[in-house]
C-alpha angles and dihedrals in degrees: 000000000000115000134214087264092061095044089048093049088053092048090050091052091048090049095053090044090054091053088067091199138133089209123097111262114218115241093228089061092052089046093053097046093047096041091236122135111253093231092053090046090054090063091051098045091048087061091047091051092045089054090049094244094118134031117218135193134179132217137058095331095030131141143097137298138175114275095216141011117306093240090059096065121090120204087230093060091050093051095044088051092053102036107021120245112337115230131169093219134009091242089064093049096077135024088219092050115163092232103121092197095054096104094049100032110123093204095048094092090052093054094042092050092047089052093050091051091050094047093046092049094048094045094048094048110087130211089235088065091064099054 
């Protein structure tokens, strides 16, 4: 399930893309336009900066901007940066999963297939398609 953090990360990226500016956009402006508290947004943009999806600077003309062209971002990478890797079940999340029934589980192929469909969809969908 995608949390509010993931949804707000995507909204933030869309907001910055729509500004179509090489200037740094103040966080307070993004927060106001998106109806998200600035304090909460700070934790989201930190993850986006840490994952090199945004560039940030402080000071009088500080703020955030995209680190690459809008068409280069996938929705999957944005959600992964905000949420961590997205998996339908924990047994799918790691090939060395601790689930002892993984190799004999009749439902495992269903969940693995669903996970692949979701992953492929989110990584093929580009941020530029949403603006």
